[in-house]
PAZAPA-4460 file (N, C-alpha, C; in steps of 0.05 Angstrom, whole numbers, plus 32768, in hexadecimal, padded with zeros to 4 digits):
% residues 260
    n_x    n_y    n_z   ca_x   ca_y   ca_z    c_x    c_y    c_z   seq   type   mol
   800D   7FE7   7FFD   8003   8001   8001   8011   801B   7FFC     1      M     A
   8013   802A   7FF3   8019   8043   7FEF   801A   8055   8006     2      K     A
   8025   8063   8011   802D   8071   8024   801E   808B   8021     3      E     A
   800D   8098   8033   8006   80B6   802D   801B   80C2   8031     4      R     A
   801B   80D6   8021   8033   80E6   801F   8037   80FA   8037     5      P     A
   8022   8104   8040   801F   811F   805A   800C   810B   8070     6      I     A
   801A   8111   8088   8009   8104   809A   7FFE   8119   80AD     7      I     A
   800B   812F   80AF   8005   8145   80BB   8011   815F   80B1     8      E     A
   8003   8179   80B3   8008   818E   80A5   7FFA   81A8   80C0     9      K     A
   8009   81B4   80CB   8004   81CA   80D8   800C   81E6   80D1    10      Y     A
   7FFD   81F7   80DB   800D   8213   80CB   8025   8214   80E0    11      R     A
   803C   8221   80D1   8051   822C   80DE   8055   824B   80D6    12      F     A
   8059   8258   80F5   8065   8277   80EC   8078   827E   80D7    13      P     A
   806E   828C   80BF   8077   8296   80A9   8083   82B5   80AF    14      S     A
   80A4   82B6   80A6   80A8   82D3   80A6   80A3   82DB   808D    15      P     A
   8095   82D5   807D   808B   82E0   8064   806E   82E0   8067    16      H     A
   8067   8305   8058   8047   82FF   8059   8035   82EF   8047    17      P     A
   8048   82ED   8030   803B   82E0   801C   803E   82C6   8017    18      L     A
   8046   82BA   8028   8052   829A   802D   804B   828B   803B    19      I     A
   8036   827A   803C   8030   8266   8057   8043   8255   8058    20      H     A
   8048   824D   8073   8059   8238   807F   804A   8226   8084    21      L     A
   8055   820B   808A   8047   81F6   8091   805C   81DE   8097    22      Y     A
   805D   81D2   80B5   806F   81C5   80BF   805D   81AD   80B9    23      S     A
   806A   8198   809F   805D   817C   809F   806E   8162   80AB    24      V     A
   805E   8150   80B0   8062   8136   80B4   8061   8123   80A3    25      T     A
   806F   810D   8095   8067   8106   8081   8076   80E5   8080    26      Y     A
   806D   80D7   8076   807B   80B4   8077   808F   80B2   8063    27      F     A
   80A9   80A4   8065   80B7   809D   8056   80C4   8088   805E    28      S     A
   80C9   8074   8054   80CA   8054   805E   80BE   804E   8076    29      Q     A
   80A7   8054   8072   80A2   804F   808F   80A7   8060   80AC    30      G     A
   80AD   8072   80A9   80B9   8084   80B9   80AE   80A3   80BF    31      Y     A
   80A7   80AC   80D4   809E   80BF   80D0   80B1   80D7   80D8    32      K     A
   80B3   80E6   80BF   80C9   80F9   80B6   80BA   8116   80B7    33      V     A
   80C7   812D   80BD   80C2   814D   80C1   80CD   8155   80A5    34      K     A
   80BB   8170   809C   80C8   817D   8090   80B5   819F   8090    35      G     A
   80BA   81AD   807E   80B4   81CB   807C   80AF   81D0   8061    36      L     A
   808F   81D3   8064   8081   81DA   8045   807C   81FD   803E    37      L     A
   8080   8207   802E   807E   8220   8027   806D   821F   800F    38      A     A
   805A   8239   800F   8049   8239   7FF3   8041   8258   7FF1    39      E     A
   803F   8263   7FE1   803B   827E   7FD4   8011   827B   7FE5    40      P     A
   800E   829C   7FF4   7FED   8295   7FFA   7FE3   829C   7FE0    41      V     A
   7FE6   82A2   7FC9   7FDA   82AC   7FBB   7FD1   8292   7FAA    42      E     A
   7FB8   8290   7F9C   7FB1   827E   7F90   7FBC   8277   7F76    43      Q     A
   7FBD   8261   7F6E   7FCD   825B   7F4E   7FDB   8242   7F4F    44      G     A
   7FE9   823D   7F3C   8000   8224   7F2F   801D   8231   7F39    45      M     A
   802C   8221   7F44   8045   8229   7F45   8056   8216   7F44    46      Y     A
   8075   821E   7F44   808D   820F   7F38   808D   81FF   7F59    47      E     A
   8098   81E6   7F58   80A0   81DB   7F6C   80BA   81D8   7F76    48      G     A
   80C5   81D6   7F85   80DC   81D9   7F92   80E2   81C6   7FA9    49      L     A
   80F4   81B1   7FA1   80FB   819C   7FB8   8119   81AC   7FC0    50      L     A
   811A   81B3   7FE1   8128   81BB   7FEE   813B   81A8   8004    51      Y     A
   8153   81A4   7FF2   8160   818B   8006   8181   819C   8018    52      L     A
   817A   8196   802C   818B   81A6   8043   81A5   819B   8044    53      R     A
   81BA   81AF   804D   81D0   81A1   8056   81DB   819C   8071    54      G     A
   81EE   8199   8079   81F1   8190   8093   81E3   8174   8099    55      G     A
   81E7   8173   80B7   81DA   815E   80C8   81D4   8160   80DD    56      I     A
   81C1   815A   80EC   81B3   815F   8104   81AA   817E   8104    57      K     A
   81B8   818C   811A   81B5   819E   811E   81BA   81B7   810F    58      N     A
   81D7   81AB   80FA   81E8   81B7   80F2   81DF   81C3   80D6    59      V     A
   81D5   81D7   80C7   81C4   81DB   80B0   81A6   81D3   80B6    60      G     A
   819C   81D3   80C6   817E   81D5   80C5   8173   81E4   80B0    61      K     A
   8151   81DA   80A9   8144   81ED   809A   8143   8204   80A6    62      V     A
   8144   821B   8098   813C   823A   80A2   8123   8245   8095    63      R     A
   810D   8247   80A2   80F9   8254   8096   80FA   826F   808B    64      P     A
   810A   827E   808C   8117   8291   807B   8121   828E   8066    65      S     A
   812E   8275   805D   8136   826D   8048   811F   825F   8032    66      R     A
   810C   8251   8043   80FB   8243   8032   80E8   8259   802A    67      I     A
   80DA   8269   803B   80C8   827F   8031   80DF   8293   8016    68      T     A
   80F0   8298   8019   8103   82A8   7FFF   8100   8295   7FF1    69      Q     A
   8104   827D   7FF0   8102   826D   7FCD   80E5   826C   7FC5    70      L     A
   80CD   826B   7FDC   80B4   826A   7FD2   80A8   8288   7FC6    71      A     A
   80B6   829A   7FD1   80B2   82B6   7FC6   80AA   82BD   7FAD    72      S     A
   80C0   82A4   7FA2   80CB   82A8   7F7F   80BF   829D   7F70    73      E     A
   80A3   828A   7F7E   808F   828C   7F6E   808E   8265   7F6B    74      G     A
   8096   825B   7F83   809F   8242   7F89   8088   8238   7FA1    75      F     A
   807E   8219   7F9D   8078   8212   7FB8   8091   81FE   7FBE    76      V     A
   809B   8203   7FD7   80B4   81F3   7FD9   80AD   81DE   7FF7    77      V     A
   80BC   81C5   7FF0   80BA   81BD   800B   80D4   81B6   800B    78      F     A
   80DF   81B1   802C   80F4   81B3   803B   80F2   8197   8045    79      A     A
   8101   8180   804B   80FE   8167   8057   8111   816F   8071    80      P     A
   8112   816A   8089   8126   8171   809F   8132   814F   809F    81      F     A
   8129   813D   808F   8138   811F   8095   8133   8114   80AA    82      Y     A
   8134   80FF   80A7   8132   80E7   80BE   813A   80E7   80D5    83      R     A
   8135   80EF   80E7   813E   80ED   8104   8148   810D   810D    84      G     A
   8137   811D   8101   813E   8139   8106   8128   8146   810E    85      N     A
   8123   8153   8123   8115   8167   812A   80F3   815C   8130    86      Q     A
   80F7   8143   8143   80E2   812F   8146   80DD   811C   8131    87      G     A
   80EE   811C   8116   80E9   8107   8108   80F6   80E6   8112    88      G     A
   80E2   80D6   8106   80EF   80BE   8114   8108   80B0   80FA    89      E     A
   8119   809B   810A   812B   8093   80FC   814B   80A8   8104    90      G     A
   815D   8096   80F2   8175   80AB   80F3   817A   80B2   80D5    91      D     A
   8193   80CB   80D4   8199   80D3   80BE   81AB   80BB   80B5    92      E     A
   81AF   80BE   8099   81C0   80A9   808E   81D7   80B7   8072    93      D     A
   81D6   80CC   8071   81EB   80DF   805B   81E5   80CF   803B    94      I     A
   81CC   80CB   8037   81C3   80CF   801A   81C3   80AE   8019    95      A     A
   81BF   809D   8032   81B9   807F   8034   81A2   807F   8027    96      G     A
   818B   8075   8040   8175   806D   803D   8165   808A   8046    97      D     A
   8172   80A0   804C   8163   80B6   8055   815F   80CA   803B    98      D     A
   816C   80BA   8026   8161   80C6   8009   8148   80C3   8002    99      R     A
   8135   80B3   8008   811E   80A9   800C   810F   80C2   8014   100      Y     A
   8119   80CC   8031   810C   80E7   8033   8106   80FC   801E   101      D     A
   811B   80FB   800C   811A   8110   8000   8106   8106   7FE3   102      A     A
   8104   80F2   7FE0   80F2   80E3   7FCA   80DE   80E4   7FCA   103      F     A
   80CC   80E1   7FE9   80B8   80E2   7FFA   80B2   8106   7FF9   104      S     A
   80C3   810D   7FFE   80C1   8134   7FF5   80AF   8134   7FDE   105      G     A
   80C7   812A   7FC7   80BC   8139   7FA8   80A1   812D   7FA8   106      F     A
   8098   8115   7FAE   807C   810B   7FAE   806B   811A   7FB7   107      E     A
   8070   8128   7FD2   805E   8138   7FDC   8057   815A   7FCD   108      I     A
   806F   815F   7FBF   806C   8173   7FAB   805D   8168   7F8B   109      L     A
   805C   8154   7F87   8058   814E   7F6E   8030   8148   7F77   110      R     A
   802C   8140   7F8F   8012   813B   7F9A   8008   815A   7FA0   111      E     A
   8017   8171   7FA1   800A   818A   7FB2   7FFA   8198   7F97   112      H     A
   7FE3   819D   7F9C   7FCF   81A9   7F8C   7FD9   81C8   7F7B   113      P     A
   7FF1   81DC   7F89   7FF9   81F1   7F7D   800A   81EE   7F71   114      K     A
   8013   81D5   7F66   8033   81CB   7F5F   802B   81C4   7F41   115      V     A
   8038   81CF   7F2B   8032   81CA   7F10   8044   81B3   7F09   116      K     A
   8033   81A4   7EF8   8037   818B   7EED   8050   8186   7EDE   117      T     A
   8064   817B   7EEC   8081   8175   7EDC   808D   818C   7EE4   118      G     A
   808A   8197   7EF5   809C   81B4   7EFD   80A7   81B1   7F19   119      R     A
   80B4   81A2   7F22   80BD   81A0   7F38   80DD   819B   7F3D   120      I     A
   80E6   81AB   7F40   8107   81B4   7F3E   8112   81A4   7F5A   121      H     A
   812B   81A3   7F5B   813A   8193   7F74   8152   81A6   7F7B   122      I     A
   814E   81AA   7F90   8166   81BC   7FA1   817D   81AD   7FB4   123      F     A
   8191   81AC   7FB2   81A6   81A3   7FC4   81BA   81B6   7FD0   124      G     A
   81BD   81C4   7FEA   81D4   81CE   7FF0   81E2   81BE   8001   125      F     A
   81FC   81BF   8000   8215   81B2   8016   820C   8192   8014   126      S     A
   820C   8184   8029   8205   816B   8027   81ED   8164   8017   127      R     A
   81D8   8174   8015   81BF   8174   8003   81C6   8169   7FEB   128      G     A
   81DB   8174   7FE1   81E4   8175   7FC1   81E5   8155   7FBD   129      G     A
   81ED   8146   7FC9   81ED   8127   7FC7   81CB   8118   7FC9   130      V     A
   81BE   812F   7FD8   81A0   811F   7FDC   8196   8124   7FC3   131      M     A
   819C   813D   7FBB   8183   814A   7F99   8196   813C   7F8B   132      A     A
   81AC   8130   7F84   81B1   8124   7F70   81A2   810A   7F71   133      L     A
   81A5   80F9   7F82   819A   80E3   7F85   8178   80E2   7F7E   134      W     A
   8171   80F8   7F89   814F   8100   7F7C   8149   8106   7F64   135      T     A
   8160   8115   7F55   815E   8116   7F3C   815E   8102   7F2D   136      A     A
   8173   80ED   7F31   8178   80D5   7F26   815E   80C4   7F26   137      I     A
   8153   80C6   7F40   812F   80B4   7F48   8122   80BB   7F33   138      Q     A
   811E   80E0   7F35   8110   80E8   7F23   810E   80F1   7F0A   139      Y     A
   810C   80E8   7EF8   810B   80F1   7EDA   80F9   8107   7ECE   140      W     A
   80EB   80FD   7EDA   80D6   811D   7ED8   80D4   8130   7EEA   141      D     A
   80EA   813B   7EF7   80F0   8152   7EFE   80F8   8164   7EF2   142      A     A
   80F7   817F   7EF4   80FA   8196   7EDC   8118   8197   7EE2   143      A     A
   8124   819D   7EF4   8144   819F   7EF2   8149   819F   7F11   144      S     A
   816E   819E   7F12   817A   8195   7F28   818A   81A6   7F32   145      V     A
   818F   81B2   7F4E   81A9   81C5   7F57   81B8   81C1   7F65   146      V     A
   81CE   81C3   7F6A   81DE   81B8   7F7B   81EC   81CE   7F81   147      T     A
   81EF   81D8   7F9F   81FB   81F0   7FA6   820C   81EF   7FBB   148      W     A
   8227   81EC   7FB7   8238   81EC   7FCC   8239   81CE   7FD6   149      G     A
   822B   81BB   7FBC   8225   81A1   7FC7   823D   818F   7FC5   150      G     A
   8237   817E   7FD6   824A   8160   7FD7   823D   814C   7FBF   151      V     A
   8251   8147   7FB2   824F   812F   7F9A   825A   8115   7F9B   152      S     A
   826E   8116   7FAE   827C   80F8   7FB3   8283   80FA   7FD0   153      D     A
   8278   80E5   7FE5   827A   80E1   7FF5   8295   80D1   7FFE   154      V     A
   82A4   80CC   7FEF   82C3   80C5   7FF2   82CF   80D9   7FFD   155      F     A
   82CF   80EF   7FEF   82DA   8104   7FED   82D6   811A   8008   156      L     A
   82B9   8116   800F   82AC   8126   801C   82B7   8119   803C   157      M     A
   82B9   80FA   803D   82CA   80F7   8055   82E3   8101   8058   158      Y     A
   82F5   80FB   803E   830B   8100   8036   831D   811E   8044   159      E     A
   8303   8132   803C   830E   814D   8040   8300   815E   8055   160      E     A
   82ED   8145   8068   82E2   8155   807C   82EF   8148   8096   161      R     A
   8305   8149   809E   8305   8137   80BA   82F7   8138   80CC   162      E     A
   82F2   8157   80D2   82DE   8154   80E6   82C1   8146   80E8   163      D     A
   82C0   813A   80D1   82A4   812D   80CC   82AA   8110   80D1   164      L     A
   82C6   8105   80CC   82C8   80ED   80CB   82BE   80DE   80DD   165      R     A
   82B8   80E5   80F5   82AD   80D2   8107   829C   80C5   8106   166      R     A
   8284   80E0   8103   8270   80E1   80FF   8267   80CF   80E4   167      M     A
   8272   80D0   80D4   826B   80BD   80B2   8271   80A8   80C0   168      M     A
   8288   809C   80C8   828E   8081   80D2   8276   8072   80E2   169      K     A
   826A   8087   80F6   8252   8087   8101   8236   8073   80F5   170      R     A
   8232   808A   80E8   821D   808E   80D5   821C   807A   80BB   171      V     A
   8236   807B   80AE   8236   8067   809B   823B   804A   809E   172      I     A
   824A   8048   80B3   8257   802A   80BB   826D   8023   80B4   173      G     A
   827D   8035   80B3   829A   802D   80B8   82AB   8046   809F   174      G     A
   82C3   8042   8099   82CE   805C   8088   82CC   8050   806B   175      S     A
   82D6   8064   805F   82D5   8057   803D   82E8   8042   803A   176      P     A
   82FE   8040   804D   830D   8028   8043   8304   8010   804D   177      W     A
   82F3   8012   8066   82EF   7FF4   806E   82CA   7FEB   805D   178      K     A
   82BD   8008   8050   82AA   8006   804F   829D   8013   8030   179      M     A
   82B4   800F   801C   82A9   801D   8004   8296   801B   7FF3   180      P     A
   828C   8001   7FF9   826E   7FFC   7FEA   8256   800C   7FF5   181      E     A
   825A   8017   8012   824C   802B   8021   824D   8047   801A   182      L     A
   8265   8050   8012   8267   8064   8003   8261   806C   7FEA   183      Y     A
   8268   8059   7FDC   8260   805B   7FBB   8241   805A   7FBA   184      R     A
   822B   8046   7FCE   8217   8048   7FD2   8209   806A   7FCE   185      Y     A
   8219   8077   7FDD   8211   8090   7FE7   821D   80AA   7FD0   186      R     A
   822C   80A2   7FC3   8238   80B6   7FAE   822A   80B8   7F8D   187      T     A
   821A   80C7   7F8D   8205   80CF   7F71   8221   80CD   7F5B   188      P     A
   8234   80D5   7F59   8242   80CF   7F44   8246   80B8   7F32   189      L     A
   8248   809F   7F42   8245   8083   7F39   8228   807F   7F1F   190      Y     A
   8217   8091   7F28   81FD   808D   7F19   81F6   80A4   7F0C   191      E     A
   8205   80B4   7F07   8200   80CE   7EF9   81F1   80CB   7EE0   192      I     A
   8200   80B5   7ECC   81F3   80A8   7EB1   81D6   80AC   7EB1   193      E     A
   81CA   80A3   7ECA   81AE   80A1   7ED1   81A3   80BC   7ECD   194      K     A
   81B0   80D4   7ED3   81AB   80F0   7ED4   8195   80FB   7EBD   195      L     A
   817D   8105   7EBD   8175   810C   7EA2   8162   8121   7E98   196      H     A
   816E   8135   7EAF   815D   8150   7EB4   8179   8167   7EB9   197      I     A
   8171   8182   7EB0   818E   8193   7EB2   8190   8199   7ECF   198      P     A
   81B0   8193   7ED0   81BC   81A0   7EE8   81C9   81BA   7EEA   199      L     A
   81C5   81CB   7EFF   81D3   81E0   7F02   81EB   81DC   7F18   200      L     A
   8203   81DE   7F1C   8218   81E0   7F30   8223   81F6   7F39   201      I     A
   8211   8206   7F4E   8223   8219   7F57   8234   8219   7F6F   202      I     A
   824D   8221   7F6D   8267   821C   7F85   8273   822F   7F8B   203      H     A
   8279   8238   7F9D   8296   824D   7FA5   82B1   8239   7FA5   204      G     A
   82C0   8246   7F95   82D8   823E   7F8D   82EB   823B   7FAB   205      E     A
   82E7   8250   7FBD   82F0   8252   7FDC   82E1   823D   7FF8   206      R     A
   82D8   822F   7FE7   82BA   821D   7FFA   82D6   820C   8009   207      D     A
   82CF   820B   8023   82E6   81F5   803B   82CF   81E5   8041   208      K     A
   82B4   81E6   803A   82A7   81D4   804E   829C   81BC   803B   209      N     A
   829E   81C3   801E   8294   81AD   8005   82A9   81BF   7FF4   210      V     A
   82C2   81B3   7FEC   82D2   81BF   7FDA   82C7   81C3   7FBA   211      S     A
   82D2   81CF   7FAD   82CB   81D8   7F91   82CC   81B6   7F7B   212      I     A
   82E0   81A5   7F87   82E3   818A   7F7E   82C7   8182   7F7C   213      E     A
   82B3   8184   7F8A   829F   8176   7F8B   828F   8179   7F70   214      H     A
   8292   8193   7F72   827F   819E   7F57   8292   8199   7F41   215      A     A
   82B1   81A0   7F3F   82BC   818E   7F2A   82B3   816D   7F20   216      Y     A
   82BB   8164   7F33   82B3   8140   7F2A   8297   8140   7F1E   217      Q     A
   827D   8153   7F32   8262   8148   7F21   825F   8155   7F02   218      L     A
   826D   816D   7EF9   8274   8177   7EE2   827F   816B   7ED1   219      E     A
   8295   815C   7ED8   829F   814B   7EC4   8292   8132   7EC1   220      T     A
   8286   8128   7ED7   8279   8112   7EDA   825F   8117   7EC0   221      M     A
   824E   8128   7EC2   8237   8137   7EBA   823F   8134   7E94   222      A     A
   8250   8144   7E95   8258   8144   7E77   826C   8130   7E66   223      K     A
   8274   8120   7E79   827A   8100   7E69   8264   80F2   7E63   224      M     A
   8246   80F3   7E70   8235   80E0   7E64   821F   80FA   7E5C   225      F     A
   8225   810D   7E4B   8218   811F   7E40   8202   8128   7E4C   226      G     A
   8205   8130   7E61   81EF   813D   7E6F   81ED   815E   7E6C   227      K     A
   81D2   816B   7E72   81D0   8188   7E70   81D4   8195   7E85   228      Q     A
   81ED   81A1   7E87   8201   81A9   7E9E   8204   81C9   7E9B   229      V     A
   8200   81D6   7EB1   820E   81F2   7EB0   8219   81F6   7ECE   230      E     A
   8231   820B   7ECD   823E   8209   7EE1   8245   8225   7EEB   231      T     A
   8239   8230   7F04   8241   824D   7F0A   8252   8245   7F24   232      W     A
   8269   824E   7F1C   8286   824D   7F2B   828E   826B   7F35   233      Y     A
   8292   826F   7F50   8298   8285   7F5E   82B5   8288   7F68   234      F     A
   82C9   8290   7F5B   82EA   8294   7F6E   82E5   829E   7F85   235      P     A
   82D8   82B1   7F95   82DA   82C4   7FAB   82C2   82B6   7FBC   236      T     A
   82B7   82A9   7FB5   82A1   82A0   7FCA   82AF   8283   7FD9   237      F     A
   82A1   827E   7FF6   82A4   8269   7FFC   828A   825B   7FFC   238      A     A
   8283   8246   8015   826D   8239   8017   8259   8248   801B   239      H     A
   8258   825A   802E   8242   8272   8032   8246   8289   801F   240      H     A
   8238   8292   800E   8235   82A8   7FF8   822E   82C4   8011   241      F     A
   8239   82D5   8008   822F   82E8   8012   8217   82F7   8016   242      P     A
   820C   8301   8028   81EE   8300   8028   81DE   8310   800E   243      P     A
   81ED   8322   7FFE   81E5   8331   7FED   81E3   8324   7FD4   244      R     A
   8200   8311   7FCC   8205   8302   7FBC   81EE   82ED   7FBB   245      D     A
   81EF   82E3   7FD2   81D8   82D0   7FD5   81BD   82CC   7FD2   246      N     A
   81B1   82E3   7FD3   819D   82E6   7FD3   8195   82ED   7FB3   247      R     A
   81A9   82F9   7FA4   81B0   8300   7F8B   81B3   82E8   7F71   248      K     A
   81C1   82CF   7F82   81C1   82BC   7F7A   81A2   82A3   7F7B   249      M     A
   819A   82A9   7F91   817E   829F   7F92   8169   82A9   7F7C   250      V     A
   816C   82C0   7F72   815C   82C4   7F64   8160   82B4   7F49   251      K     A
   8179   82C1   7F40   8184   82B4   7F2B   8186   8293   7F1E   252      E     A
   8187   827F   7F38   8181   8268   7F3C   8166   8261   7F33   253      M     A
   8152   826E   7F41   813B   8272   7F3D   8131   8269   7F23   254      M     A
   8138   8283   7F17   8132   8292   7EF7   813B   8279   7EE6   255      S     A
   8159   826F   7EEF   8162   8258   7EE2   814D   823B   7EE0   256      W     A
   8146   8237   7EFA   812C   821F   7EF8   8110   822A   7EE9   257      M     A
   8109   823E   7EEC   80F0   8242   7EE2   80F6   8240   7EBF   258      K     A
   810B   8249   7EB5   810F   8247   7E97   811C   8226   7E8D   259      N     A
   8121   8214   7E9B   8124   81F3   7E97   8112   81E9   7E86   260      R     A
***
């Protein structure tokens, strides 16, 4: 029997007068997972956006201000918190089984009455990059996928983030040398030939959290398989862009999505 996408939906305080926010509980592989839904108040049909957060646990949590900012560009936005977060059941798995939390989020947008058919975009920031790529590989009917400062290689993530190694070994089940198959399972580069939608890569070349090498590898693999890929690289920016440039980039990114 197919799971109902949404179990509970409650109004949540919105920082934007023209955007309604909702706290959502939904099913993913039998777990009750939490997320945040933003939709324009005005009636009409809109583009859909699946927002896949970065970080883990309390680092990189979904921010209502960010979600309403995206929705104000003419989108219905759904942002999963991922399993094990903010009251959700289960445990995070770093693009392992918690990728299904993103898949179920895509289904929520697909069934949303305000979302245009065939117009759901996928956006991942930082750790959300791998989640976005796996979701884009899963859903051929998505309109586009964007990774911003996104992880594309979980092997490389382990190598360059010494501060995360203990956590990654605990969550994944070991190091890349002891459990290479588990890291490969989480790395979408090995399945990029199955990507069939336009891809935009945004990355700051001074990024110390997720190195530009993730973007270069993703670009190389996408072009190797003849995928439709566009890159926006910024020599002076790090992981988090300056506020003014960030706002400008969001508008340009949303415009890019609408034109795919």
